[in-house]
N, C-alpha and C positions, 0 to 999 in steps of 0.2 A: 504494500500500500504506500502510495506517495504522500509525503508530508511536506507542506510548503513552509513550515515554521522552523527556523533555525535560531535558537536563542543564543547561540555562540556568535552570531553576526554582530558587527559593531553597530550600536544604536544610531539611527539617523534622525535627529530631531526635525529636520526639514520635512521628512515624510509624514511625521505626526502632524505638524502644524498645517501643511498644505491640505491634508485630508480633513482636519477639523474645520478649517476655514471653508473649504468646499462644501462640507456637510451642514454649514450654517452656524458655526461657532461664533459667539458674541464676544467682542473684545472688552476688557475691563482694565482699569488702571487705579492704583492707590499709592499713597506716600508711605514712607517708612513708619512703622508703628501702627498703621491702620489695620483693621480686621478685613481680610480679603473675603472671607465667607465664613458662615457659621450655620450649621444645620443640625437638627434633631430628627431622627427617623431616617427615611430613605433619602439619599443624597439628591439634591435638586439638579446637579449638573456634573458632567465629566470636566475636570480642570486640567488645563495644560499651560504651564508657565512659559511665557514668551521672553521675559527679561526679568532680572532681579532675583530675589530669594525670599522664600516664605518658610515659616516653621508651622507645623501642623500637629496639633494635639487631638487625639481621638480615643474613643472608647466604644466598644460594642455594648449592647444592652444586657449581655449575659452577666448574671450576678457573680461577684468575686473577681472579675477581671480588672486589672489596674489600667490606669491611663497609660498611653504610649505616645511617643513623639517621633516625628520624622521631619525631614526638610526636603524641599524641592527647589531646584535651580532652573535656570533658563533651559528650555527644551525638554523638561521633565514633567510628567503628570503627577498628580497627588495620588500615590499608590493606594492608601486605605480607602479613598473615595472610589477609585476605579474598582477595587475589589468588592466594595459594598454594592456598587451598581450591578456588577456581573453576577454576584451571588444573591441579589435581591434582599440584602440584609440591612436592617436599620443600624445607624451609627450616630454617635454624638461627636461632632468634629468642629474645630475652630482653627482657622489659619490666620496668622498675623504676618504682615510684611516686615522682613528684617531690613529691607532697603526699598527704595522706589521700585515698584514692580508692575508688570503688565501680564495679563493672562487671558486665555480664551475659555469660555464656558460653553459646553455643548449639551443639549438636552439628552437625558439618559438613554432614551430609546434610539436616538440617532447614533450614540456611541456604541450601543450593543450591535446595531446594524453594521457599523464600520468593522467591529471586531469579527463579525461573522462573515462579511462579504468582501472585505478588502485585505488580501493576503499581505501586501506590503505594510499596511498600517498595523496589522496584527503582529507581524514579525518584529517591527520596530518597537512596538509597545512592550512586548514580552522580553525582547532582548535588553531593553532598558531596565525592566524590573529585575532580570537575572543579574545585571551588572550592579544594581543598587542594593539588593537584598542582603548580601554579606555585611555591608556597613550598617544597614538598618538593624539587623539582629544584634550586631556588636554594640550598637548604641543603646539598645534596650537592655542588654545584659549588664552593661556598665552602669546604666542609670538606676536600674532596680525599681522597686515599687515606691512611688512618691506618697508622702503623707498629705493629709488635707492641708496642713500649713503650707507646704511647698506649692501645691496646686493653687491655693487661694492667693498666695503671694504673687505667683506668676500671672494669675488672672488680673489682679489689681494693677500690676505694672503694665500689662498689655492694654488694659482698658483706660488707664489714667493718662499716660503720655503728657503730663503737665496740666491736664484739665480735670475738673471734678467729674466723678463717675455718677451717673444718674441710674440707679438700679436698686430694687428692693432685695432683701435677703433671700426671698423666695426665688427671684429671677437669677440670682447668683447661684443658688443651690441647683437650679435646673441646669445651668451651664456646666457645673462641676459634677453633676449626677450624684448628689448627696442630699442630706436632709437640711431643711431650713434651720433647724435648731443647731446643727453642727456649724453652719456658716455663721450664725449669730454669735455662738461662743467664741469662735476663732477671731472674728472681727473685733469682739470686745477685748480679747487678749492683745490684738494689734493696737487697738486704741489705747489700752492701758499702758502699753510700751511707748506711746507717743509717736507711732509710725503712721497712723492715719487719724483723720478727724471725721466724725460721723454726725450726720443730721438725718432727718427723716427722708429716706429715699435718695440720699446723697452721701458720697464718700470722697474725701480728698486725701491723696497720698502725700505725706510730708517727709517721709524718710525712705526714699526709693532704694538707697544703698542697703539699708537694713533688710528691706523686703527682698532685694536681689540675692542677698546671702542666704536667706531662708529658702527662696525658690531654688537655689543651686544645691541646697542640702548641706551647705558649709556652716550653717548656724543652727544650733538646736537650743530650744528654750521652751518654757511653759510656765504660765502663771501659777497653775495648780500643782506643779511639780512633775507631772508626767501627762502624756496624752492618753486618753482612754481608748480602748479597743474600738469604740464606736467612732471616735474622731479619725481613726485611720481608714475609714471606709472610702 
């Protein structure tokens, strides 16, 4: 049986971009620090980065699975989003631009048709995945399971960017796939440390350096002496 897919081939970003544009891909642009996309449930689009760099935090709906993170550079797709579309699986995902970035978004069914009907697109897509997966798995194994403190600190930094954050504790909990009570406790701890200022539906980051250390896992602390098992969800 003949197989037209050779994942050992060198990935060709031009093949991906040309096919996506021809299939109706829509161009988007955002500055550094901006949220490129954020979805809960089935992804709304296949994403192919044209220029710049994004970091992608994602988690499936299966209980007990930790958050994971990957990055995409010019010419690359967002692998967890692509996998979720092809498998029909819900996902919670948020992508933030690490520098000014442009990308194409293609309607999921159009992406599925490209994979099924365009051998060149299919070969380029999966050759790219094969080249990136070793680094992706190494990044996950080195990073390990993130605590709620790390995830919340990273979320505040990404959303703040020098501006007040307008969001309720419930909305933050939905983003982080945890309980509102957990978010409220951790935010109170951050406020008690003087790292953030809170008002109703509004948060201001005042110590980004401290939050960055927590997000990286290089700073451990707790007002009560230790994190509870519930807070580690």
